[in-house]
A tleap script that builds the chain and sets N, CA, C and O, in Angstrom:
source leaprc.protein.ff14SB
mol = sequence {
  NMET ILE PHE LYS TYR LYS ALA THR SER ILE
  LYS TYR TYR ASP LYS ARG TYR ASP ALA PRO
  LEU MET VAL ARG PHE SER MET ARG ASN HIE
  SER ARG ASP GLY LYS ILE LEU ASN VAL PRO
  LEU PHE MET ALA ASP ARG LEU ASP GLY LEU
  LEU GLU LYS TRP CGLY
}
set mol.1.N position { -32.020 -7.455 -22.103 }
set mol.1.CA position { -33.076 -8.696 -22.225 }
set mol.1.C position { -33.278 -9.825 -23.449 }
set mol.1.O position { -33.772 -9.462 -24.517 }
set mol.2.N position { -33.023 -10.690 -23.315 }
set mol.2.CA position { -33.305 -11.700 -24.460 }
set mol.2.C position { -35.015 -12.573 -24.166 }
set mol.2.O position { -35.681 -12.902 -23.184 }
set mol.3.N position { -35.137 -12.657 -25.642 }
set mol.3.CA position { -37.127 -12.746 -25.989 }
set mol.3.C position { -36.074 -14.127 -26.580 }
set mol.3.O position { -35.199 -14.369 -27.412 }
set mol.4.N position { -36.739 -14.662 -25.679 }
set mol.4.CA position { -37.179 -16.472 -26.404 }
set mol.4.C position { -38.795 -17.252 -27.503 }
set mol.4.O position { -38.688 -18.251 -28.215 }
set mol.5.N position { -39.474 -16.830 -27.404 }
set mol.5.CA position { -40.542 -15.885 -27.580 }
set mol.5.C position { -40.823 -15.089 -28.571 }
set mol.5.O position { -40.167 -14.052 -28.668 }
set mol.6.N position { -42.001 -15.424 -29.671 }
set mol.6.CA position { -41.989 -15.000 -31.270 }
set mol.6.C position { -42.864 -13.445 -30.954 }
set mol.6.O position { -42.593 -12.290 -31.280 }
set mol.7.N position { -44.527 -14.306 -29.821 }
set mol.7.CA position { -45.348 -13.665 -30.141 }
set mol.7.C position { -44.810 -11.606 -29.715 }
set mol.7.O position { -44.076 -11.231 -28.800 }
set mol.8.N position { -45.164 -11.170 -30.241 }
set mol.8.CA position { -44.661 -9.821 -30.269 }
set mol.8.C position { -45.448 -8.840 -28.704 }
set mol.8.O position { -44.822 -8.053 -27.994 }
set mol.9.N position { -47.001 -9.247 -28.539 }
set mol.9.CA position { -47.616 -8.796 -27.228 }
set mol.9.C position { -46.777 -9.034 -26.506 }
set mol.9.O position { -46.013 -8.131 -26.164 }
set mol.10.N position { -46.620 -10.420 -25.993 }
set mol.10.CA position { -45.548 -11.090 -24.621 }
set mol.10.C position { -44.711 -10.159 -24.874 }
set mol.10.O position { -44.634 -9.335 -23.963 }
set mol.11.N position { -43.775 -9.889 -26.129 }
set mol.11.CA position { -42.400 -9.150 -25.746 }
set mol.11.C position { -42.668 -7.447 -25.376 }
set mol.11.O position { -41.734 -6.670 -25.177 }
set mol.12.N position { -43.902 -7.112 -25.338 }
set mol.12.CA position { -43.968 -6.266 -25.391 }
set mol.12.C position { -44.476 -5.635 -23.919 }
set mol.12.O position { -44.226 -4.550 -23.395 }
set mol.13.N position { -45.188 -6.621 -23.531 }
set mol.13.CA position { -45.947 -6.442 -22.288 }
set mol.13.C position { -45.119 -6.874 -21.361 }
set mol.13.O position { -45.524 -6.537 -20.249 }
set mol.14.N position { -43.655 -7.767 -21.313 }
set mol.14.CA position { -42.553 -7.846 -20.469 }
set mol.14.C position { -41.729 -6.872 -20.369 }
set mol.14.O position { -41.122 -6.525 -19.356 }
set mol.15.N position { -41.678 -6.264 -21.745 }
set mol.15.CA position { -40.815 -4.951 -21.642 }
set mol.15.C position { -41.407 -3.916 -21.347 }
set mol.15.O position { -40.610 -2.988 -21.212 }
set mol.16.N position { -42.333 -3.664 -21.199 }
set mol.16.CA position { -42.713 -2.593 -20.643 }
set mol.16.C position { -43.172 -2.341 -19.060 }
set mol.16.O position { -43.366 -1.213 -18.606 }
set mol.17.N position { -43.323 -3.651 -18.245 }
set mol.17.CA position { -43.908 -4.099 -17.314 }
set mol.17.C position { -42.614 -4.962 -16.005 }
set mol.17.O position { -42.114 -4.426 -15.015 }
set mol.18.N position { -42.470 -5.957 -16.359 }
set mol.18.CA position { -40.885 -6.254 -16.576 }
set mol.18.C position { -41.792 -8.020 -15.447 }
set mol.18.O position { -41.383 -8.725 -14.524 }
set mol.19.N position { -43.063 -7.977 -16.264 }
set mol.19.CA position { -42.955 -9.025 -14.835 }
set mol.19.C position { -42.420 -10.207 -14.459 }
set mol.19.O position { -41.779 -10.845 -15.295 }
set mol.20.N position { -42.555 -10.611 -13.390 }
set mol.20.CA position { -42.090 -11.703 -13.062 }
set mol.20.C position { -42.513 -12.852 -13.768 }
set mol.20.O position { -41.563 -13.623 -13.903 }
set mol.21.N position { -43.680 -13.323 -14.329 }
set mol.21.CA position { -43.856 -14.155 -13.975 }
set mol.21.C position { -45.191 -13.689 -15.164 }
set mol.21.O position { -45.894 -12.712 -14.906 }
set mol.22.N position { -45.416 -14.519 -16.460 }
set mol.22.CA position { -46.917 -14.441 -17.508 }
set mol.22.C position { -47.425 -15.561 -18.031 }
set mol.22.O position { -46.638 -16.345 -18.562 }
set mol.23.N position { -48.578 -15.811 -18.000 }
set mol.23.CA position { -49.326 -17.170 -18.178 }
set mol.23.C position { -50.052 -16.903 -19.260 }
set mol.23.O position { -50.966 -16.084 -19.350 }
set mol.24.N position { -49.482 -17.853 -20.361 }
set mol.24.CA position { -50.146 -18.013 -21.296 }
set mol.24.C position { -51.627 -18.969 -21.651 }
set mol.24.O position { -51.344 -20.162 -21.762 }
set mol.25.N position { -52.895 -18.712 -21.814 }
set mol.25.CA position { -53.615 -20.411 -22.098 }
set mol.25.C position { -53.541 -20.628 -23.077 }
set mol.25.O position { -54.093 -19.639 -23.559 }
set mol.26.N position { -53.094 -21.565 -24.341 }
set mol.26.CA position { -53.395 -22.315 -25.654 }
set mol.26.C position { -53.429 -24.022 -24.994 }
set mol.26.O position { -53.594 -24.339 -23.816 }
set mol.27.N position { -53.208 -24.972 -26.226 }
set mol.27.CA position { -53.822 -25.856 -26.174 }
set mol.27.C position { -52.796 -27.229 -26.409 }
set mol.27.O position { -52.948 -28.407 -26.733 }
set mol.28.N position { -51.859 -26.477 -26.101 }
set mol.28.CA position { -50.389 -26.744 -25.632 }
set mol.28.C position { -50.332 -27.427 -24.196 }
set mol.28.O position { -50.852 -26.865 -23.232 }
set mol.29.N position { -49.679 -28.665 -24.074 }
set mol.29.CA position { -49.313 -28.863 -22.600 }
set mol.29.C position { -48.642 -27.738 -21.461 }
set mol.29.O position { -47.830 -26.826 -21.620 }
set mol.30.N position { -49.426 -28.279 -20.155 }
set mol.30.CA position { -48.705 -27.064 -19.359 }
set mol.30.C position { -47.082 -27.002 -19.143 }
set mol.30.O position { -46.561 -28.078 -19.436 }
set mol.31.N position { -46.373 -26.233 -18.804 }
set mol.31.CA position { -45.453 -26.512 -19.339 }
set mol.31.C position { -44.612 -24.520 -18.366 }
set mol.31.O position { -45.201 -23.451 -18.532 }
set mol.32.N position { -43.486 -24.622 -17.641 }
set mol.32.CA position { -42.684 -22.997 -17.895 }
set mol.32.C position { -41.569 -23.047 -18.764 }
set mol.32.O position { -41.110 -24.151 -19.055 }
set mol.33.N position { -41.069 -22.020 -19.220 }
set mol.33.CA position { -40.655 -21.548 -20.313 }
set mol.33.C position { -40.407 -20.429 -19.641 }
set mol.33.O position { -41.300 -19.591 -19.519 }
set mol.34.N position { -38.720 -20.168 -18.909 }
set mol.34.CA position { -38.561 -18.776 -18.115 }
set mol.34.C position { -39.580 -18.408 -17.727 }
set mol.34.O position { -40.191 -19.265 -17.089 }
set mol.35.N position { -40.184 -17.230 -17.857 }
set mol.35.CA position { -41.001 -16.010 -17.288 }
set mol.35.C position { -42.280 -16.464 -17.954 }
set mol.35.O position { -43.235 -15.892 -17.429 }
set mol.36.N position { -42.724 -17.477 -19.147 }
set mol.36.CA position { -43.533 -17.645 -18.684 }
set mol.36.C position { -44.195 -19.454 -18.597 }
set mol.36.O position { -43.573 -20.516 -18.593 }
set mol.37.N position { -45.775 -19.150 -18.534 }
set mol.37.CA position { -46.074 -20.024 -17.862 }
set mol.37.C position { -48.195 -21.294 -18.885 }
set mol.37.O position { -49.421 -21.274 -18.782 }
set mol.38.N position { -47.132 -22.015 -19.623 }
set mol.38.CA position { -48.215 -22.506 -20.664 }
set mol.38.C position { -49.349 -23.022 -19.722 }
set mol.38.O position { -49.053 -23.621 -18.688 }
set mol.39.N position { -50.500 -22.818 -20.039 }
set mol.39.CA position { -51.396 -23.173 -19.356 }
set mol.39.C position { -52.550 -24.200 -20.377 }
set mol.39.O position { -53.147 -23.568 -21.248 }
set mol.40.N position { -52.776 -25.348 -20.299 }
set mol.40.CA position { -53.616 -26.021 -21.133 }
set mol.40.C position { -55.214 -24.995 -20.951 }
set mol.40.O position { -55.641 -24.688 -19.838 }
set mol.41.N position { -55.909 -24.593 -22.252 }
set mol.41.CA position { -57.331 -24.185 -22.056 }
set mol.41.C position { -58.052 -25.120 -20.858 }
set mol.41.O position { -58.122 -24.735 -19.691 }
set mol.42.N position { -58.492 -26.202 -21.254 }
set mol.42.CA position { -58.796 -27.589 -20.157 }
set mol.42.C position { -58.634 -27.242 -18.708 }
set mol.42.O position { -59.474 -27.554 -17.865 }
set mol.43.N position { -57.555 -26.602 -18.446 }
set mol.43.CA position { -56.883 -26.527 -16.873 }
set mol.43.C position { -56.597 -25.023 -16.542 }
set mol.43.O position { -55.607 -24.565 -15.971 }
set mol.44.N position { -57.957 -24.203 -17.152 }
set mol.44.CA position { -57.725 -22.757 -17.017 }
set mol.44.C position { -58.300 -22.927 -15.538 }
set mol.44.O position { -57.545 -22.193 -14.901 }
set mol.45.N position { -58.957 -23.325 -14.875 }
set mol.45.CA position { -60.215 -23.416 -13.784 }
set mol.45.C position { -58.997 -23.348 -12.337 }
set mol.45.O position { -59.146 -22.700 -11.301 }
set mol.46.N position { -57.811 -24.253 -12.720 }
set mol.46.CA position { -57.122 -24.807 -12.356 }
set mol.46.C position { -55.618 -23.631 -11.848 }
set mol.46.O position { -54.762 -23.875 -10.998 }
set mol.47.N position { -55.722 -22.660 -12.529 }
set mol.47.CA position { -55.094 -21.683 -12.502 }
set mol.47.C position { -53.859 -21.345 -11.064 }
set mol.47.O position { -52.654 -21.110 -10.984 }
set mol.48.N position { -54.930 -21.487 -10.175 }
set mol.48.CA position { -54.331 -20.831 -8.473 }
set mol.48.C position { -53.594 -22.060 -8.492 }
set mol.48.O position { -52.401 -21.790 -8.629 }
set mol.49.N position { -53.816 -23.448 -8.403 }
set mol.49.CA position { -53.030 -24.609 -8.270 }
set mol.49.C position { -51.497 -24.794 -8.925 }
set mol.49.O position { -50.579 -25.549 -8.606 }
set mol.50.N position { -51.615 -23.792 -9.966 }
set mol.50.CA position { -50.450 -23.808 -10.804 }
set mol.50.C position { -49.825 -22.812 -10.831 }
set mol.50.O position { -48.764 -22.565 -11.404 }
set mol.51.N position { -50.655 -22.012 -10.019 }
set mol.51.CA position { -49.493 -20.568 -9.754 }
set mol.51.C position { -48.808 -20.745 -8.573 }
set mol.51.O position { -47.859 -20.003 -8.323 }
set mol.52.N position { -49.268 -21.948 -7.511 }
set mol.52.CA position { -48.842 -21.933 -6.093 }
set mol.52.C position { -47.567 -23.080 -6.842 }
set mol.52.O position { -46.368 -22.972 -6.581 }
set mol.53.N position { -48.149 -24.151 -7.796 }
set mol.53.CA position { -46.991 -24.872 -8.007 }
set mol.53.C position { -45.550 -24.312 -8.863 }
set mol.53.O position { -44.480 -24.662 -8.366 }
set mol.54.N position { -45.517 -23.663 -9.824 }
set mol.54.CA position { -45.025 -23.411 -11.258 }
set mol.54.C position { -44.374 -22.043 -10.540 }
set mol.54.O position { -43.145 -22.055 -10.469 }
set mol.55.N position { -45.103 -20.787 -9.964 }
set mol.55.CA position { -44.858 -19.567 -9.949 }
set mol.55.C position { -43.892 -19.294 -8.342 }
set mol.55.O position { -43.502 -18.167 -8.040 }
savepdb mol mol.pdb
quit
């Protein structure tokens, strides 16, 4: 398994649980990078809609 992201906690979670999709809240624009869905903090209340679109 190849990890494209640097965050150790995300690597550990993916390795342990093999989640099909992981959500990260940050200041970045919303995007999907492989298994990671980046959600801007101001869009946290719209997570359900984003999961339908990107998940």
